[in-house]
N, C-alpha and C positions, 0 to 999 in steps of 0.2 A: 689485619683489620682490627681497629680499635673499637671500643664500645659504642662511641657516638656514630661511627659509620654503620655498625651492625644494627643499631636502632633505627637509623634513618632508612636502611634497607627493608627492615622489618616493617616500618611504617608504610613505605612505598608499596610493598607487596601486598599489605592489607588493604590499601586503597585500591589497588588493581583488582584483587578479589572482589571486593565490594562492588566496583564498578561493573565487573563483568557477571555478577550473580544473576541479574535478569535475563541473561543469555540462555538460561536453562529453558526458557519459554519457547526457544527455537524448536524444541522437541514437541511435536503434535500431540503425543500421548500425554504430555505434562500439561499443556496449555488447554486442551480440550476439557480436561477434567478439573483442574485447579483454577483456571481463569478463563471461563466460557466466553466473557465479552471480549477479551483480548484476542481469543481465537476467532472472533466474528460469529459467534453462535447467537442468532437472534431469534425472531419470532416464528412459530410455525406456519407453513404454508406460503413461505418466501424464501428467496435466495438473493444475497447481494452480489452483484457483478462489479468487480473492481479492477482497474487497469493502471499498471505502473510504467514509468520511465518517460513519460512524455512531457510536454506536447511535441510532436513533430509534424511538421508541416507536410510531409510526404505521406504519412501514414494515419495520423489522428484524424484527419477529416473524413476519411473513408469508414473508421469506426463511428464517427458522428452521424454520417448519412445512414449507416445500417441500423443503428439505434433508433434513429428518428423514424425510420421506415417501420420499425417493429414497436414503437411507441414505448420503448424502455429508457428509463433513467438509471445512470450508473455513477459510480464514483471513481474519479481519476487522481491518481497519486502522482504529483508533478515533481520533477526536479528542477531546482532553481536555475541551473545552468541551460537547461532547455527552455525554460520560460524566457530568459534574456535573449535567446535565439529567436522566439516566436512569441512575443508578448500578446500579440493580438489573438493568436489561436487559444491562448489561455482564457482570455476573455469570451471567446466563441463557446468554449466548453460550458461556461456558466450560462451564456445566453441561450444555449441549447437545453437548459434545465438539469444540466448534471451537477454533480457535487464535487468538489475540491478536496484533495488531502495533500499533505507534505510528504515527500519521500527523501528530503534532504536537499542540500544545495549541490553536493557532489556524490556520486554513488560510490561511497567507500564503506567498507566493513568497520563498524564502530569499534570492535575489540582491538583494531590496530590504530585507533585514535585516542587521545587523552580526553578526559571529560570536558575540558575547557573548549577544545576545538570542535568537539562533537556538538556542544551546546551552542557554539558559535555559528555552526553549519546549518543547524535546524532553525535558529531563530532568523538567520539571514533568509532561508528559503521561505519561512512563514511570512516575514514582513514584505518580501518581494512579491509573493502571490497576492497578499492582501492588497498592496498598493496598485498592482497591475489590473487585478479584477474587481477591486472594490468588495471582495468577499473575504472574511477571515476563516481560514481553513479550520476545521474543528476535528480533524482526524490525522494522525502520524503513523506511517509505516516505515520501519528503519530498512535500509539496504540489506538484502539477503535475509531479512526477517530476524536479525540478531539485535536485540535490545541490550542497553547498558543502562546503569543508574544515571549517568549523565544525560542520556537521551530521555529517560522517563522524567527527569527534573526540567529539561528544556522544554518538553512537550507540555508540562504541566503548567510552566510559567508563561507559555504562550496560548494557554486555554485549549490544548488539544488533548485528545485520548488515543493512546496507541492502539492499534489494532492490526492483527496479523491475517490469517486465513484458515480455512478448513479443507480446502481443495485447490490444487493448481494443475496446470496443464503441461508443465515442463516445455513451455513454448519459446524458450529462449535458445534452444539448441538448434545446430544445423541439421541435425537429423530429424527434427520435428516436421510433421505434416498435419494438415487439418484432421486427418482421421486419428493420428497419434494424440494431438491435443484433446480432442473429445473423448478418447478411450481413457486417457490418464484421468481427465476431470471426473468422469463418470465413475471411476473407482471409488471416490470420496463424496460424490454429490448427494446431498441430502437436503431436504428443507430444514430451515433454520441455519444453513451454512453460507459461507462467504467464499467466492471463488476469486483466486488470483490469476490475472492474465496480463499480457503487454501489449500496449499500443504503439510501441517504438522499440527499435533495436539498438539504441545507443550503448546499451550493455549486454546486448544478446548478439547471436550470430547475425551477419548482414541479411536483411530480407526476412528474419525470423516472424515478424509481425504478419506476414502474408499467411502463414498456417494458422495463427490465432484468428484472423479475419475470416479465413475459410472455415473454421470450426464453429465460429460464433453462431451463425444461424441454426446449427443443428443443436448446440447447446441450449439455445433458447427454446428451440422445439422440444427438447427433453424436458424442460421445466414446465412448459405449457401443457404438456401431455400428461404430467403429473399433477397438474392444477397448482403449481407453484408460482407465485408472482415475483418477477425480477424488480428489485428496489435499491435504492440508495442506502448507504450505511446509517443515516440519520433515520430513515423509515424502518430500518431493520433493528437497530440497537438501542434507539432512545424511546423514552416514554413520550406520548404525545405532547405532554405539556412542556417538554424540552425542545421541540422543533419549531420553526427551522432555526439552524444556526446562521448567524450573520455577523 
């Protein structure tokens, strides 16, 4: 191996390390302490409910109906390929008073993608959602909660802020039940937090969304009993003079 080849490999390795560095935020103990807004830690007395992987015409309308019955607004992180399948449903989410975020165009681990393809994926999803719904998304959540430098740059260039979560329900598993989803969320459920759930099963076990939907009323009751208000991410994380995003 000659000197030029070794240098090229060293540069490539350095670029790879730099691109992957933000992935350390996938560890909750790291992000909760060092980057609380990235973790979704917001105002006391409230909790942000967020849903990933939609919109799905089979399941998402049922979540919208339940949230409407409870008078709750949430944030939906959409996948571009799902929006292309159901563009009208993406617009319905906005019309129902909810907020949109970007989860990517395709649901792929960013550590397995080069920075350019990751940036292209994120921008494509952002532009599609904006064109389809008339609303420019203000929040970005990476697949599997794994950020890269390329993803952070793409989010910044499209006017989005990355955000992860403080509690999840492990609701993607075939073994999930409404009771297990509620139990897992409650382990980390605190006011100021952000809850990750899924309203679609395109990357989960078939029908897994039913466990999420079954757990949602009890989770909303848990918050109500504690006096915590369910809110969107804008209401949770942004100062009043920075709302609403459009």
